[in-house]
C-alpha beads as a LAMMPS data file, in Angstrom:
LAMMPS data file: protein, C-alpha beads

474 atoms
473 bonds

1 atom types
1 bond types

-500.0 500.0 xlo xhi
-500.0 500.0 ylo yhi
-500.0 500.0 zlo zhi

Masses

1 110.0

Atoms # bond

1 1 1 50.192 -154.033 385.696
2 1 1 50.631 -151.023 387.721
3 1 1 47.374 -148.855 389.028
4 1 1 46.388 -146.137 386.490
5 1 1 47.192 -142.665 387.616
6 1 1 44.887 -140.282 388.598
7 1 1 45.069 -138.294 385.298
8 1 1 44.761 -141.374 383.592
9 1 1 41.539 -142.270 385.177
10 1 1 39.780 -138.551 384.640
11 1 1 41.075 -139.317 380.858
12 1 1 39.130 -142.419 380.978
13 1 1 36.086 -141.134 382.466
14 1 1 35.947 -138.512 379.994
15 1 1 36.548 -140.403 376.870
16 1 1 33.951 -142.923 377.965
17 1 1 31.240 -140.037 378.877
18 1 1 31.807 -138.902 375.264
19 1 1 30.865 -142.385 373.948
20 1 1 27.710 -142.988 376.041
21 1 1 24.683 -140.873 376.830
22 1 1 24.470 -138.776 379.896
23 1 1 22.038 -139.419 382.480
24 1 1 19.227 -136.611 382.220
25 1 1 19.786 -135.202 385.567
26 1 1 23.202 -134.294 384.655
27 1 1 22.396 -133.245 381.016
28 1 1 19.583 -130.960 382.575
29 1 1 21.981 -129.251 384.886
30 1 1 24.457 -128.577 381.589
31 1 1 22.068 -127.140 380.023
32 1 1 20.739 -124.711 382.945
33 1 1 24.496 -123.890 383.532
34 1 1 25.149 -122.706 379.740
35 1 1 22.103 -120.858 379.704
36 1 1 22.792 -118.930 383.312
37 1 1 26.330 -118.040 382.016
38 1 1 25.393 -116.801 378.644
39 1 1 23.119 -114.211 380.737
40 1 1 25.856 -113.370 382.979
41 1 1 27.935 -112.789 380.069
42 1 1 25.770 -110.271 378.939
43 1 1 24.688 -108.349 382.089
44 1 1 28.608 -107.779 382.375
45 1 1 29.530 -106.467 379.317
46 1 1 29.262 -102.734 380.999
47 1 1 31.827 -102.943 383.263
48 1 1 35.264 -101.322 382.652
49 1 1 36.865 -104.533 383.068
50 1 1 35.026 -106.133 380.404
51 1 1 34.973 -103.371 377.995
52 1 1 39.283 -104.052 378.563
53 1 1 38.989 -107.760 378.078
54 1 1 36.670 -107.118 374.712
55 1 1 38.884 -104.139 373.205
56 1 1 42.043 -106.333 373.839
57 1 1 40.430 -109.708 371.965
58 1 1 39.127 -107.372 369.149
59 1 1 42.624 -105.264 368.764
60 1 1 44.465 -108.348 368.790
61 1 1 42.339 -109.646 366.072
62 1 1 42.852 -112.861 363.602
63 1 1 41.133 -115.076 361.808
64 1 1 38.786 -117.138 364.279
65 1 1 35.816 -119.246 364.307
66 1 1 34.569 -118.628 368.084
67 1 1 32.065 -116.239 368.983
68 1 1 32.075 -113.521 371.931
69 1 1 29.351 -112.338 373.600
70 1 1 29.049 -108.602 372.893
71 1 1 31.911 -108.582 369.758
72 1 1 30.053 -108.844 366.496
73 1 1 33.113 -110.634 364.621
74 1 1 34.458 -114.147 365.722
75 1 1 37.974 -114.616 367.031
76 1 1 40.259 -117.300 367.663
77 1 1 39.115 -120.102 369.884
78 1 1 41.666 -119.251 372.811
79 1 1 40.286 -115.370 372.951
80 1 1 36.815 -116.009 372.732
81 1 1 37.352 -118.562 375.490
82 1 1 38.860 -115.497 377.453
83 1 1 36.603 -112.924 376.981
84 1 1 33.859 -114.821 377.878
85 1 1 35.391 -116.007 380.889
86 1 1 36.229 -112.591 382.138
87 1 1 32.459 -111.835 381.594
88 1 1 31.199 -114.724 382.903
89 1 1 32.757 -114.229 386.476
90 1 1 32.932 -110.452 386.900
91 1 1 29.582 -109.970 388.569
92 1 1 30.035 -112.817 391.493
93 1 1 26.523 -114.265 390.024
94 1 1 28.095 -117.580 388.539
95 1 1 27.182 -120.543 390.284
96 1 1 29.029 -122.189 393.401
97 1 1 29.889 -125.895 394.970
98 1 1 29.784 -126.659 398.227
99 1 1 31.651 -126.924 400.514
100 1 1 34.386 -126.533 397.882
101 1 1 33.487 -122.746 397.442
102 1 1 34.230 -123.332 393.472
103 1 1 32.516 -121.212 390.680
104 1 1 33.051 -123.836 388.213
105 1 1 31.125 -122.807 385.153
106 1 1 32.395 -119.745 384.540
107 1 1 35.884 -121.209 383.388
108 1 1 34.190 -124.348 381.764
109 1 1 31.622 -123.237 380.009
110 1 1 33.310 -120.401 378.128
111 1 1 36.526 -122.843 377.131
112 1 1 33.774 -125.442 376.075
113 1 1 31.750 -122.938 373.902
114 1 1 35.067 -121.763 372.159
115 1 1 36.340 -125.348 371.522
116 1 1 32.756 -126.696 370.150
117 1 1 32.645 -123.930 367.739
118 1 1 36.501 -124.030 366.545
119 1 1 36.224 -128.280 366.495
120 1 1 32.577 -127.947 364.679
121 1 1 31.218 -130.007 367.566
122 1 1 27.277 -130.059 368.092
123 1 1 25.182 -129.406 370.766
124 1 1 25.259 -133.252 372.294
125 1 1 28.792 -132.954 372.243
126 1 1 29.013 -129.754 374.267
127 1 1 27.077 -131.111 376.745
128 1 1 28.875 -134.013 377.395
129 1 1 32.080 -132.092 377.894
130 1 1 30.714 -129.437 379.790
131 1 1 29.229 -132.330 382.289
132 1 1 32.958 -133.598 382.042
133 1 1 34.899 -130.560 382.411
134 1 1 32.293 -129.431 385.455
135 1 1 33.067 -132.839 387.294
136 1 1 36.777 -132.754 386.949
137 1 1 36.993 -129.327 388.150
138 1 1 34.879 -129.947 391.401
139 1 1 36.788 -133.216 392.027
140 1 1 40.009 -131.483 391.747
141 1 1 38.590 -128.724 394.325
142 1 1 37.172 -131.307 396.792
143 1 1 40.791 -132.969 397.104
144 1 1 42.012 -130.189 398.119
145 1 1 39.298 -129.331 400.677
146 1 1 39.970 -130.066 404.477
147 1 1 37.103 -130.901 406.517
148 1 1 39.064 -130.195 409.645
149 1 1 39.653 -126.482 408.614
150 1 1 36.349 -126.163 406.755
151 1 1 37.856 -124.556 404.187
152 1 1 39.926 -125.207 400.737
153 1 1 43.504 -125.629 401.317
154 1 1 44.007 -123.599 397.895
155 1 1 42.804 -120.698 399.959
156 1 1 44.620 -121.232 402.681
157 1 1 47.534 -120.953 400.489
158 1 1 46.225 -117.931 399.160
159 1 1 45.420 -119.589 395.537
160 1 1 42.000 -119.105 393.586
161 1 1 40.727 -122.730 393.356
162 1 1 38.234 -121.934 390.858
163 1 1 40.536 -120.701 388.065
164 1 1 43.351 -123.393 389.053
165 1 1 40.907 -126.194 389.187
166 1 1 38.676 -124.658 386.338
167 1 1 41.600 -124.642 383.990
168 1 1 42.037 -128.227 384.586
169 1 1 38.561 -129.306 383.770
170 1 1 38.046 -126.885 380.915
171 1 1 40.989 -128.397 379.184
172 1 1 39.178 -131.717 379.167
173 1 1 35.869 -130.360 378.143
174 1 1 38.092 -128.407 375.582
175 1 1 40.056 -131.456 374.367
176 1 1 36.904 -133.556 374.268
177 1 1 35.323 -131.295 372.073
178 1 1 38.768 -130.869 369.490
179 1 1 38.882 -134.567 369.131
180 1 1 41.363 -135.393 371.642
181 1 1 41.538 -139.289 372.177
182 1 1 42.204 -141.005 375.747
183 1 1 45.974 -140.621 375.847
184 1 1 44.941 -136.851 374.345
185 1 1 42.655 -135.906 377.141
186 1 1 45.398 -137.195 379.680
187 1 1 48.208 -135.140 378.344
188 1 1 45.786 -132.223 378.346
189 1 1 45.788 -132.715 382.177
190 1 1 49.510 -132.558 382.023
191 1 1 49.767 -129.811 379.991
192 1 1 47.323 -127.385 381.926
193 1 1 48.708 -127.939 385.440
194 1 1 51.752 -125.388 383.925
195 1 1 49.530 -122.806 383.086
196 1 1 46.676 -123.181 386.111
197 1 1 46.709 -119.798 388.058
198 1 1 44.944 -117.433 390.302
199 1 1 45.882 -115.621 393.397
200 1 1 43.387 -114.255 395.580
201 1 1 44.996 -111.239 397.792
202 1 1 42.529 -108.747 395.655
203 1 1 39.320 -110.223 397.952
204 1 1 41.896 -108.908 400.959
205 1 1 43.211 -105.727 399.950
206 1 1 41.292 -105.033 396.604
207 1 1 41.593 -104.938 392.879
208 1 1 39.588 -106.150 389.816
209 1 1 42.116 -109.042 388.704
210 1 1 39.906 -111.806 389.979
211 1 1 37.837 -110.810 387.197
212 1 1 40.614 -112.000 384.840
213 1 1 40.395 -115.421 386.507
214 1 1 38.249 -117.592 384.975
215 1 1 38.862 -115.908 381.712
216 1 1 42.809 -116.742 381.810
217 1 1 41.622 -120.498 383.074
218 1 1 39.698 -120.826 379.988
219 1 1 41.915 -119.260 377.533
220 1 1 44.961 -121.577 379.339
221 1 1 41.958 -124.786 378.749
222 1 1 41.789 -124.151 375.174
223 1 1 45.281 -123.369 374.429
224 1 1 46.391 -126.489 376.158
225 1 1 43.941 -128.749 374.369
226 1 1 45.362 -127.049 370.939
227 1 1 49.012 -127.813 372.050
228 1 1 48.495 -131.118 372.721
229 1 1 46.332 -131.514 369.391
230 1 1 49.551 -130.448 367.721
231 1 1 52.119 -132.951 369.433
232 1 1 52.374 -131.644 373.233
233 1 1 52.534 -134.226 376.221
234 1 1 52.115 -133.952 379.505
235 1 1 53.364 -136.048 382.348
236 1 1 50.811 -138.796 383.283
237 1 1 51.625 -138.623 387.096
238 1 1 50.753 -134.389 386.740
239 1 1 48.169 -134.836 389.758
240 1 1 49.858 -136.961 392.233
241 1 1 53.591 -137.237 391.228
242 1 1 56.406 -135.816 393.770
243 1 1 56.680 -132.492 391.610
244 1 1 53.082 -132.632 390.268
245 1 1 49.680 -130.580 390.536
246 1 1 48.615 -131.438 394.429
247 1 1 52.686 -130.779 395.693
248 1 1 52.860 -127.520 393.705
249 1 1 49.190 -126.374 395.004
250 1 1 48.385 -128.305 397.875
251 1 1 51.772 -129.183 399.511
252 1 1 50.642 -132.790 398.852
253 1 1 47.774 -132.413 401.381
254 1 1 45.060 -133.572 399.165
255 1 1 42.619 -136.266 399.033
256 1 1 42.898 -138.552 396.048
257 1 1 39.522 -140.387 396.851
258 1 1 37.569 -137.160 396.061
259 1 1 39.186 -137.667 392.420
260 1 1 38.158 -140.761 391.871
261 1 1 35.468 -142.329 394.087
262 1 1 32.213 -143.289 392.019
263 1 1 33.957 -141.314 388.710
264 1 1 31.289 -141.758 385.869
265 1 1 28.305 -143.223 388.697
266 1 1 28.040 -140.209 391.114
267 1 1 28.342 -136.860 389.388
268 1 1 28.861 -133.750 391.365
269 1 1 27.089 -131.591 388.471
270 1 1 23.335 -131.551 389.600
271 1 1 24.717 -130.633 393.065
272 1 1 26.630 -127.292 392.305
273 1 1 24.273 -124.452 393.612
274 1 1 23.236 -121.809 391.537
275 1 1 22.930 -118.317 392.420
276 1 1 19.256 -116.882 392.663
277 1 1 20.775 -113.135 393.983
278 1 1 23.912 -110.872 392.828
279 1 1 25.282 -110.844 395.687
280 1 1 28.003 -112.599 397.832
281 1 1 26.819 -116.333 398.507
282 1 1 26.871 -115.956 402.336
283 1 1 24.118 -113.371 402.258
284 1 1 21.487 -115.229 400.149
285 1 1 19.916 -117.045 403.280
286 1 1 19.303 -113.517 404.984
287 1 1 17.919 -112.110 401.511
288 1 1 15.376 -115.166 401.360
289 1 1 14.837 -114.266 405.238
290 1 1 13.828 -110.587 404.355
291 1 1 12.057 -111.722 401.365
292 1 1 9.729 -114.520 403.637
293 1 1 9.139 -111.796 406.437
294 1 1 8.051 -109.366 403.790
295 1 1 5.684 -111.767 402.352
296 1 1 4.294 -112.764 406.097
297 1 1 3.626 -109.057 406.067
298 1 1 6.279 -107.685 408.458
299 1 1 5.438 -103.693 408.994
300 1 1 9.047 -102.751 407.787
301 1 1 8.381 -98.935 408.608
302 1 1 7.650 -99.882 412.388
303 1 1 11.048 -102.242 412.619
304 1 1 12.797 -101.346 415.670
305 1 1 15.753 -104.082 415.720
306 1 1 16.807 -107.093 413.306
307 1 1 19.082 -109.622 414.292
308 1 1 20.973 -111.425 411.814
309 1 1 22.388 -115.211 412.979
310 1 1 24.867 -116.268 410.819
311 1 1 27.798 -119.157 410.745
312 1 1 30.582 -117.366 412.805
313 1 1 33.354 -118.011 409.943
314 1 1 31.029 -115.987 407.395
315 1 1 30.650 -112.835 409.983
316 1 1 34.003 -111.205 408.913
317 1 1 32.906 -111.182 405.425
318 1 1 29.228 -109.896 405.286
319 1 1 29.287 -108.303 409.044
320 1 1 32.521 -106.672 409.666
321 1 1 33.495 -103.982 410.479
322 1 1 30.107 -103.696 411.425
323 1 1 29.700 -100.054 410.767
324 1 1 30.519 -99.948 407.072
325 1 1 28.459 -103.366 406.643
326 1 1 25.312 -100.902 408.095
327 1 1 26.527 -98.083 405.691
328 1 1 27.873 -99.703 402.241
329 1 1 29.201 -96.565 400.005
330 1 1 28.358 -98.590 396.787
331 1 1 26.256 -101.287 395.067
332 1 1 29.267 -103.342 395.053
333 1 1 29.871 -102.816 398.659
334 1 1 26.142 -103.926 399.408
335 1 1 26.782 -107.176 397.852
336 1 1 29.093 -108.365 400.641
337 1 1 26.988 -106.637 403.582
338 1 1 24.795 -108.806 405.219
339 1 1 22.453 -105.723 406.717
340 1 1 21.920 -104.789 403.333
341 1 1 21.033 -108.395 402.069
342 1 1 18.313 -108.429 404.847
343 1 1 17.046 -105.055 403.997
344 1 1 16.553 -105.992 400.588
345 1 1 15.076 -108.634 401.279
346 1 1 12.084 -106.985 403.240
347 1 1 12.130 -104.013 400.276
348 1 1 11.357 -106.268 397.613
349 1 1 13.166 -106.111 394.366
350 1 1 13.285 -107.592 390.985
351 1 1 14.293 -110.654 388.940
352 1 1 13.732 -113.781 391.661
353 1 1 13.267 -111.269 394.553
354 1 1 16.743 -109.491 394.130
355 1 1 18.431 -108.679 391.100
356 1 1 21.090 -106.619 389.797
357 1 1 19.158 -103.287 389.940
358 1 1 18.830 -104.014 393.675
359 1 1 22.539 -103.487 394.127
360 1 1 23.063 -99.684 392.815
361 1 1 25.210 -97.054 394.557
362 1 1 22.200 -95.104 394.938
363 1 1 20.081 -97.885 396.782
364 1 1 23.403 -98.572 398.920
365 1 1 23.091 -94.916 400.091
366 1 1 19.186 -94.630 400.248
367 1 1 18.071 -93.342 403.563
368 1 1 15.535 -95.486 404.232
369 1 1 17.439 -98.465 403.669
370 1 1 20.196 -96.999 405.925
371 1 1 18.042 -96.577 408.769
372 1 1 17.138 -100.028 408.488
373 1 1 20.670 -101.086 408.103
374 1 1 21.789 -99.546 411.302
375 1 1 19.090 -101.569 413.190
376 1 1 20.955 -104.792 412.243
377 1 1 23.342 -106.809 414.158
378 1 1 25.355 -109.571 412.719
379 1 1 26.200 -112.555 415.086
380 1 1 27.042 -115.854 415.552
381 1 1 24.821 -119.253 415.700
382 1 1 25.620 -122.372 416.414
383 1 1 22.851 -124.139 414.375
384 1 1 23.931 -122.400 411.568
385 1 1 27.543 -123.292 412.506
386 1 1 27.052 -126.777 412.503
387 1 1 25.540 -126.624 408.938
388 1 1 27.995 -124.448 407.457
389 1 1 29.913 -124.802 404.643
390 1 1 27.434 -127.383 403.003
391 1 1 25.198 -124.787 403.280
392 1 1 25.226 -120.798 404.086
393 1 1 22.279 -120.749 406.532
394 1 1 20.780 -117.852 408.429
395 1 1 18.226 -117.037 411.058
396 1 1 16.773 -113.619 410.842
397 1 1 14.484 -112.161 414.106
398 1 1 12.815 -108.632 413.892
399 1 1 11.501 -106.802 416.366
400 1 1 8.653 -104.384 415.769
401 1 1 7.375 -101.157 417.567
402 1 1 4.115 -102.786 418.486
403 1 1 5.947 -105.371 420.684
404 1 1 5.704 -108.410 418.377
405 1 1 8.949 -110.229 417.239
406 1 1 9.232 -112.168 413.832
407 1 1 11.495 -114.783 412.955
408 1 1 12.628 -116.867 409.893
409 1 1 14.775 -119.452 409.675
410 1 1 16.595 -120.158 406.583
411 1 1 18.809 -123.444 406.679
412 1 1 19.243 -124.387 402.973
413 1 1 20.299 -122.027 400.315
414 1 1 17.817 -121.593 397.349
415 1 1 19.678 -122.837 394.390
416 1 1 20.927 -125.644 395.924
417 1 1 19.846 -129.566 395.421
418 1 1 17.583 -129.186 398.458
419 1 1 15.612 -126.084 396.944
420 1 1 16.458 -126.433 393.067
421 1 1 15.781 -123.435 390.691
422 1 1 13.683 -124.590 387.457
423 1 1 13.938 -123.855 383.859
424 1 1 11.472 -121.162 384.062
425 1 1 13.396 -119.675 386.939
426 1 1 16.675 -119.772 385.371
427 1 1 14.734 -118.346 382.212
428 1 1 13.644 -115.435 384.243
429 1 1 17.000 -114.858 385.757
430 1 1 18.503 -114.988 382.202
431 1 1 15.969 -112.667 380.747
432 1 1 16.354 -109.905 383.746
433 1 1 20.293 -109.982 382.769
434 1 1 19.886 -109.594 379.185
435 1 1 16.985 -106.990 379.256
436 1 1 18.159 -103.791 377.510
437 1 1 20.617 -105.297 375.836
438 1 1 18.758 -107.805 373.741
439 1 1 15.208 -107.848 372.601
440 1 1 12.455 -110.052 374.036
441 1 1 12.263 -112.300 370.761
442 1 1 16.152 -112.801 370.728
443 1 1 16.004 -113.765 374.228
444 1 1 13.593 -116.301 373.979
445 1 1 15.111 -117.635 370.796
446 1 1 18.696 -118.423 372.726
447 1 1 16.408 -119.570 376.185
448 1 1 14.494 -122.288 373.716
449 1 1 17.897 -123.061 371.970
450 1 1 19.708 -123.710 375.118
451 1 1 17.151 -125.355 376.704
452 1 1 17.287 -128.077 373.554
453 1 1 20.743 -128.028 373.431
454 1 1 21.095 -131.690 372.404
455 1 1 18.948 -130.516 369.272
456 1 1 21.381 -127.657 368.462
457 1 1 23.914 -128.901 365.634
458 1 1 25.981 -125.692 365.341
459 1 1 26.847 -124.296 368.418
460 1 1 27.409 -120.686 366.920
461 1 1 23.749 -120.386 366.789
462 1 1 23.458 -120.154 370.350
463 1 1 25.840 -117.470 370.611
464 1 1 25.403 -115.719 367.523
465 1 1 22.430 -113.749 368.889
466 1 1 24.506 -112.617 371.864
467 1 1 27.226 -110.982 369.922
468 1 1 25.616 -107.693 368.624
469 1 1 24.239 -105.868 371.535
470 1 1 21.649 -102.747 372.168
471 1 1 22.984 -99.849 373.590
472 1 1 21.582 -101.289 377.197
473 1 1 18.562 -99.644 377.882
474 1 1 15.223 -100.324 377.447

Bonds

1 1 1 2
2 1 2 3
3 1 3 4
4 1 4 5
5 1 5 6
6 1 6 7
7 1 7 8
8 1 8 9
9 1 9 10
10 1 10 11
11 1 11 12
12 1 12 13
13 1 13 14
14 1 14 15
15 1 15 16
16 1 16 17
17 1 17 18
18 1 18 19
19 1 19 20
20 1 20 21
21 1 21 22
22 1 22 23
23 1 23 24
24 1 24 25
25 1 25 26
26 1 26 27
27 1 27 28
28 1 28 29
29 1 29 30
30 1 30 31
31 1 31 32
32 1 32 33
33 1 33 34
34 1 34 35
35 1 35 36
36 1 36 37
37 1 37 38
38 1 38 39
39 1 39 40
40 1 40 41
41 1 41 42
42 1 42 43
43 1 43 44
44 1 44 45
45 1 45 46
46 1 46 47
47 1 47 48
48 1 48 49
49 1 49 50
50 1 50 51
51 1 51 52
52 1 52 53
53 1 53 54
54 1 54 55
55 1 55 56
56 1 56 57
57 1 57 58
58 1 58 59
59 1 59 60
60 1 60 61
61 1 61 62
62 1 62 63
63 1 63 64
64 1 64 65
65 1 65 66
66 1 66 67
67 1 67 68
68 1 68 69
69 1 69 70
70 1 70 71
71 1 71 72
72 1 72 73
73 1 73 74
74 1 74 75
75 1 75 76
76 1 76 77
77 1 77 78
78 1 78 79
79 1 79 80
80 1 80 81
81 1 81 82
82 1 82 83
83 1 83 84
84 1 84 85
85 1 85 86
86 1 86 87
87 1 87 88
88 1 88 89
89 1 89 90
90 1 90 91
91 1 91 92
92 1 92 93
93 1 93 94
94 1 94 95
95 1 95 96
96 1 96 97
97 1 97 98
98 1 98 99
99 1 99 100
100 1 100 101
101 1 101 102
102 1 102 103
103 1 103 104
104 1 104 105
105 1 105 106
106 1 106 107
107 1 107 108
108 1 108 109
109 1 109 110
110 1 110 111
111 1 111 112
112 1 112 113
113 1 113 114
114 1 114 115
115 1 115 116
116 1 116 117
117 1 117 118
118 1 118 119
119 1 119 120
120 1 120 121
121 1 121 122
122 1 122 123
123 1 123 124
124 1 124 125
125 1 125 126
126 1 126 127
127 1 127 128
128 1 128 129
129 1 129 130
130 1 130 131
131 1 131 132
132 1 132 133
133 1 133 134
134 1 134 135
135 1 135 136
136 1 136 137
137 1 137 138
138 1 138 139
139 1 139 140
140 1 140 141
141 1 141 142
142 1 142 143
143 1 143 144
144 1 144 145
145 1 145 146
146 1 146 147
147 1 147 148
148 1 148 149
149 1 149 150
150 1 150 151
151 1 151 152
152 1 152 153
153 1 153 154
154 1 154 155
155 1 155 156
156 1 156 157
157 1 157 158
158 1 158 159
159 1 159 160
160 1 160 161
161 1 161 162
162 1 162 163
163 1 163 164
164 1 164 165
165 1 165 166
166 1 166 167
167 1 167 168
168 1 168 169
169 1 169 170
170 1 170 171
171 1 171 172
172 1 172 173
173 1 173 174
174 1 174 175
175 1 175 176
176 1 176 177
177 1 177 178
178 1 178 179
179 1 179 180
180 1 180 181
181 1 181 182
182 1 182 183
183 1 183 184
184 1 184 185
185 1 185 186
186 1 186 187
187 1 187 188
188 1 188 189
189 1 189 190
190 1 190 191
191 1 191 192
192 1 192 193
193 1 193 194
194 1 194 195
195 1 195 196
196 1 196 197
197 1 197 198
198 1 198 199
199 1 199 200
200 1 200 201
201 1 201 202
202 1 202 203
203 1 203 204
204 1 204 205
205 1 205 206
206 1 206 207
207 1 207 208
208 1 208 209
209 1 209 210
210 1 210 211
211 1 211 212
212 1 212 213
213 1 213 214
214 1 214 215
215 1 215 216
216 1 216 217
217 1 217 218
218 1 218 219
219 1 219 220
220 1 220 221
221 1 221 222
222 1 222 223
223 1 223 224
224 1 224 225
225 1 225 226
226 1 226 227
227 1 227 228
228 1 228 229
229 1 229 230
230 1 230 231
231 1 231 232
232 1 232 233
233 1 233 234
234 1 234 235
235 1 235 236
236 1 236 237
237 1 237 238
238 1 238 239
239 1 239 240
240 1 240 241
241 1 241 242
242 1 242 243
243 1 243 244
244 1 244 245
245 1 245 246
246 1 246 247
247 1 247 248
248 1 248 249
249 1 249 250
250 1 250 251
251 1 251 252
252 1 252 253
253 1 253 254
254 1 254 255
255 1 255 256
256 1 256 257
257 1 257 258
258 1 258 259
259 1 259 260
260 1 260 261
261 1 261 262
262 1 262 263
263 1 263 264
264 1 264 265
265 1 265 266
266 1 266 267
267 1 267 268
268 1 268 269
269 1 269 270
270 1 270 271
271 1 271 272
272 1 272 273
273 1 273 274
274 1 274 275
275 1 275 276
276 1 276 277
277 1 277 278
278 1 278 279
279 1 279 280
280 1 280 281
281 1 281 282
282 1 282 283
283 1 283 284
284 1 284 285
285 1 285 286
286 1 286 287
287 1 287 288
288 1 288 289
289 1 289 290
290 1 290 291
291 1 291 292
292 1 292 293
293 1 293 294
294 1 294 295
295 1 295 296
296 1 296 297
297 1 297 298
298 1 298 299
299 1 299 300
300 1 300 301
301 1 301 302
302 1 302 303
303 1 303 304
304 1 304 305
305 1 305 306
306 1 306 307
307 1 307 308
308 1 308 309
309 1 309 310
310 1 310 311
311 1 311 312
312 1 312 313
313 1 313 314
314 1 314 315
315 1 315 316
316 1 316 317
317 1 317 318
318 1 318 319
319 1 319 320
320 1 320 321
321 1 321 322
322 1 322 323
323 1 323 324
324 1 324 325
325 1 325 326
326 1 326 327
327 1 327 328
328 1 328 329
329 1 329 330
330 1 330 331
331 1 331 332
332 1 332 333
333 1 333 334
334 1 334 335
335 1 335 336
336 1 336 337
337 1 337 338
338 1 338 339
339 1 339 340
340 1 340 341
341 1 341 342
342 1 342 343
343 1 343 344
344 1 344 345
345 1 345 346
346 1 346 347
347 1 347 348
348 1 348 349
349 1 349 350
350 1 350 351
351 1 351 352
352 1 352 353
353 1 353 354
354 1 354 355
355 1 355 356
356 1 356 357
357 1 357 358
358 1 358 359
359 1 359 360
360 1 360 361
361 1 361 362
362 1 362 363
363 1 363 364
364 1 364 365
365 1 365 366
366 1 366 367
367 1 367 368
368 1 368 369
369 1 369 370
370 1 370 371
371 1 371 372
372 1 372 373
373 1 373 374
374 1 374 375
375 1 375 376
376 1 376 377
377 1 377 378
378 1 378 379
379 1 379 380
380 1 380 381
381 1 381 382
382 1 382 383
383 1 383 384
384 1 384 385
385 1 385 386
386 1 386 387
387 1 387 388
388 1 388 389
389 1 389 390
390 1 390 391
391 1 391 392
392 1 392 393
393 1 393 394
394 1 394 395
395 1 395 396
396 1 396 397
397 1 397 398
398 1 398 399
399 1 399 400
400 1 400 401
401 1 401 402
402 1 402 403
403 1 403 404
404 1 404 405
405 1 405 406
406 1 406 407
407 1 407 408
408 1 408 409
409 1 409 410
410 1 410 411
411 1 411 412
412 1 412 413
413 1 413 414
414 1 414 415
415 1 415 416
416 1 416 417
417 1 417 418
418 1 418 419
419 1 419 420
420 1 420 421
421 1 421 422
422 1 422 423
423 1 423 424
424 1 424 425
425 1 425 426
426 1 426 427
427 1 427 428
428 1 428 429
429 1 429 430
430 1 430 431
431 1 431 432
432 1 432 433
433 1 433 434
434 1 434 435
435 1 435 436
436 1 436 437
437 1 437 438
438 1 438 439
439 1 439 440
440 1 440 441
441 1 441 442
442 1 442 443
443 1 443 444
444 1 444 445
445 1 445 446
446 1 446 447
447 1 447 448
448 1 448 449
449 1 449 450
450 1 450 451
451 1 451 452
452 1 452 453
453 1 453 454
454 1 454 455
455 1 455 456
456 1 456 457
457 1 457 458
458 1 458 459
459 1 459 460
460 1 460 461
461 1 461 462
462 1 462 463
463 1 463 464
464 1 464 465
465 1 465 466
466 1 466 467
467 1 467 468
468 1 468 469
469 1 469 470
470 1 470 471
471 1 471 472
472 1 472 473
473 1 473 474
């Protein structure tokens, strides 16, 4: 009997998981990720790109069963997945897997939520499907990770691994919720591979198209599952075949063992990093260092010099050109500034330490913050290099006018498996993200429902409270 193909092994894993209880750490992680994504969707509603996505879905209309954050009337499942996927990834505040640097939940959760409503699935089925979808996404992303490069081969080719792998994982999740059998789950991978996409040139030269990527991935996922349900089929060798996924996206440079080793026994899902702060993940340890130094009593107004030491590979993102990073013009630019990250921590903020309200255009141009940022140097650090990219560490040293030197080493990221966020902390992040859009009682209702997801009979009950939002101010 021939060895099962990679897609067949993933399909068997998905079918098996749908019939057996999840390990509790995996189920707990899924509940947290669903809550996180819903809060991010609400927080992203004011963005012009979000309005464009919501308007497009509303104008296309049509009878539907799936809900979209910010839209009162349900729409077709694929459209709901698209809109929620756009919202979920638009603030760069969604979770991250390391070292693949994937953002798995922003594609998988919207696809699964839409398919669950369309298929009449309950919260327990949704939990299992999201878990499988995230696992498939991460494993495909890791198949394209090159340890010698310390980077994803997808990225080296200009491809957005998040949307490409997220479409595949989201499709398996959607297929489970729409009732596909093991053969259908294999086929849905074969069909989705022809629909997965994402080009990351916007990261280099600008444009808002990256916000579209997880929406399109989620749309592709639900559409593929629906097509397979209606008779479409895919090649069983879609991943490793001569003209398959790994050839098309990775030129065949893929580690097949990452897909199947320990499948169903060793889960990647609980190890995906949450983002406690709404900024580029490379800046998070710098924020933590600033917060810690503030808590230790550093006299901020007497700081003469700050040295931010980070892995050499991240300096081009958060430290170059230094003059620009020391003087961001907008809140968005501040999200990618190492100097701003340290200063934001030193000055203190909302949420879990620094929140969306700490990344405004006014604060980016604030004279006091600009003065502090002008004193920050961003330099490479050998110890940080040894840890990267399994963590995004930082070492911050501050010299004050009284001759004292203060140092803070942050070698593991808050929100990762070594420093996990609790249910209470993620509920705080959710409430901060929905503040002004959802009244506190409704926010509490959503938190309670999601954190008891296995007991939810109708997934729509979780989403409906977020479809009619207030004006966005308290």
